[in-house]
N, C-alpha and C positions, 0 to 999 in steps of 0.2 A: 651591544650588552651582553655579556656573556649571561646563559641559563645555570640556574642552579643545578644540579644532581637529582633525579630525581628522590632518589632513595635520602639524599638531605633535605629535601623539602618535605617528605613526608616523616622523615624526625621532628622537623620544626612545627609542622601543622599537630604532631601527637604530643610534642613534648608541652608546645605553650600552654593550650587550655589546661592541662593536669597542674601545670604549674600555678597558673591563674586562680582554679578552683582550690587548690591545698591552701591558698591565702585569702581565702574570704571566711569573713567573721560571720557565722549566722546568730540569730537571735530570735526568740519568741514571747510571747507572753499571753498570759490566760484569757481568752476570751470571756470579757465580764461585760462587756457590753456589746450594741448592734456591728456587724461587720464591717457596715462603711464606717462607722465612726473608729474601730480600732484601725482598719487601712489609711484613714485621714490621721491617725498619731503616729503610726509606726515608721511609715514611709518619712515623714519627717523626721523622725529619729534616725533612721537611716540614712538619710542623707547628711545629717549632721555629725554623726560619728563618721561617716566615710573623710568628710572634710576635716574633723579635728585629728582623726587618727592617720589618716593618708595609708589606710587598706581598703581592700573592697569591704564591703558589711550588706547582710542581705536580711531582711525581715522573711520569717516562714510563718505565717499562719495557720492555727490549730483550731480543731472544731470544740474541744472540751479542756476542762481544766485538766484530767490525768492527760489527756494528750500533749500536754505541754510539759508535766512532768516525765513521762515516757520519753518524748524529743530529747530532752535533757540529759536523762540516763543515758539511752542509747548514742550521745555525741551527735545528735542531729542537727542540735543547737548548741553552743557554749555561751550562751547569753541569755539570760531571761528576764521580764519584769513579773514575778511573781507577786499573791500574794501572802500574806503572813503564813497559813497553814501550807500552803503550797511549794512554797520557798523551802520549809522547815521539811517537807518531803521529800523533796530534789534532795537538798543537802547530806539529808539522812540517804539516799540512793550513789550519791556520788560522792566520794570521801575527796577532802582537801576543797569541796567547792566554799567560796567565800561570797558574803553581801559587801556590796561595793556602795551603795548610797541609797538613801529613802527619802521619799518628797517632804518637804518640809510638813505638811500636812500628816502623813504617817505616823509620825512621831506620836501623836494622838488622835488617830482615828475615832470614829463611832459608826451604829449604826442606828438607821431610823426604823419604827416600828411603824406601819402605815395604815389605816383604816379606810374604806369603803363609806365616805360619808353617810350613805342608808342604816349605816350600824348605830349611826348617831352616838358614838364612843367620841370624844371630844379630849384634845390634847390635855395634858397634865404634866406636873414633875413626877408622879407616880404611873406604871403602867396601869391603866383602868382593868381590874380582875373580868370583867364584863366581856375579855376577848375571850374568855376559856369556854370549852363546848363549840366555839366556831370554826370556822374553815380558815388553815394558815397556808401561806406558801414561802417558803425560804428561794435561794435563788440556786445557783450551784449547789452541789452536795460536796463540793471541793471548796466551796469559799468560805474565805474567814468572814468578811463585814455581812454577808447574805447566809451564812448556816453556822459555820463555829461558834463566833461570837454572841449571836442574838441566840443561840438554843442556849449557850452556857448560862446567859442571864435568865433567859425564861426557867431553866431548872432552878438557877440559885434562887428567882423570886418565888416559884409556886410548886418547890420540892419534887417535882414529875417531867419525866421525858416528857417531849411534845406530842407525840403519840398517843399519852395518857390525858395532856391537856386539852387537845381540839379534835372535834369531830372528823375531821381530815386535814390530812397535811400533803402539800405539794413541793416540788421543786422546780421551779421555773426555766432552771438553766444560765439564766442570765441577769443582771440588774433592770435593766430597760425591759424585759419581759416581765420581769415582778412587778412595777410601777402599771405596766399595761393591763395586766390579770386582777390587781387591785382595783383601778380604776374603770374594769368593766364588769367588775363585780364576780367574775369567774373565784375569787376569794375573797372572803371580807377582810382579812388581814395579813400583811407581809413585811418581809424583813429587806432592808436596802442599803446599799452603801451610800451613804452621807452626800458623796461628790457626784454620784452618779445625779442624784434626787436634783441636788440642786444646780448642776449642768443641762439637766432637762428640762428644770424649772425657766430657766434664764433663756433656753432656746426656744420657751413657748411650748413644748412638747405635752405638758401634763394639764388636765383639766382639773384644776383645785376645785371644783364644784363638786366633782365627783370623789377623788381621795385624795386626805391628807395625814400629815405626820401626827401622831398622837404620842410620841415616846421617842427620846432618843438614849442609849445605851450610854455607860461609862465609855470611859475613853483607852485605847490598846494599840499597840504598834501594829502597823498593816502591811503595806505594799514597800517592794524593795526589790533591786537590780540585782540579781544572782551570777556570778562567774564561776563556770569550771576552773578549777587549780590548774590543769593540764592545758590548759592554752599558752600558759608559759614556755610549752616545748615549741608550740607552734607559731609563736609572734613577738618572744623574748621573753625575758625575765622581769620585766619590767610594765608588762601588758596590763596587770591588774589596777596598777597604779596608774596608768594612764588612761585605764577605764573609767576609774573611780573618779580623777581630776576632771573627765571629759565631761560625767555629770555635774559635778559640784559648778563647774562652768557654764553650765547650760546656762542662760539669761534672754535667751531669743524668746518673746513674747506669744508668738504664733505658736512654738513646739510647748511650750510650757502651758499653752490654753486648753493646746488637745489634750491634755491627760486628763482634767487639768490641777497645775500644781504650780506653786508662786516661787518653788526654788525645790534644790537637794543638797541633802547635808550627808557627810560621814554616815554610816552605820555598821555593824559589826552582827557576825551570827549571833552573840549571846543576847542581844538586844530582843531574840526572837525566841528564849526560854519560857517567856511567860505564856507564849502562844503555843508550846512546846506541850506543857505541863497542861494546857486546860485540852487541848486535843487526846493526850492520855489518859484525861479523866472522864472524858465522855465517850471515851471509845472509838475514836477516829485515827489513833495509831497507838500498834500494839507494841510497848516496850520490847518484847522480845524478839521482833523483827526488824527492831534498827542497828544499823552498820556501821554507823558514825555520828561524829557530835554535830550537832544541826547550826 
């Protein structure tokens, strides 16, 4: 058997990995729950997309909402599962980025306001003004359902910013942590993504003798898959359509349950203009620093 010349072997060794790496689609997601749940969810998505698209796909975890946006802006990831606000911020940072799909539930998402049961504030169709002057925690500072929208509705209802409404305001970092903090009494009230609450409740992770939902916000658009437009140069002109179709055809109950979502529907950048307007109105996005259409 003839051996390949050493020079040729070296060419093969160094060329092959570079070719493989250049054809890997990387994606990330905002860290809205505990890390073990995120790994479970997005490992399933990684495997699904690899099979559906016939390319290498890699999930890249991040530690914060800001880190997810930065990774997208710097092309460390080309696809991301964003919330409404983080998606708008990412698309402003990367021209030609596109919303591909959103969960069926994300068309009319909502936030739950939680209360520690020792406050004796009960659920009702209106948010009880007895929450004023208490302690309140949001989720991440960049969260749509954990910060942007509950802050907006609090301002609408009580005509003041949160730090004027409450004795102490906190940011838990993620929705699971918000539930834990209110349940433990570290904060009397909090704002949480309703899907995370329902999921944790179904898994038996919430002690409802200590924490309960007292109000839910009106509906708003939230989570979505966003892709960089320059993916076309690497994977072909039809890659965004192929990705969108892959999400729309996702019907594996195990993958959907990990989100949890009942399915995905088409979505577009303009669907999130209300989120952009609200973020501008409360000062989370500076119009002077916007660089592209969201």
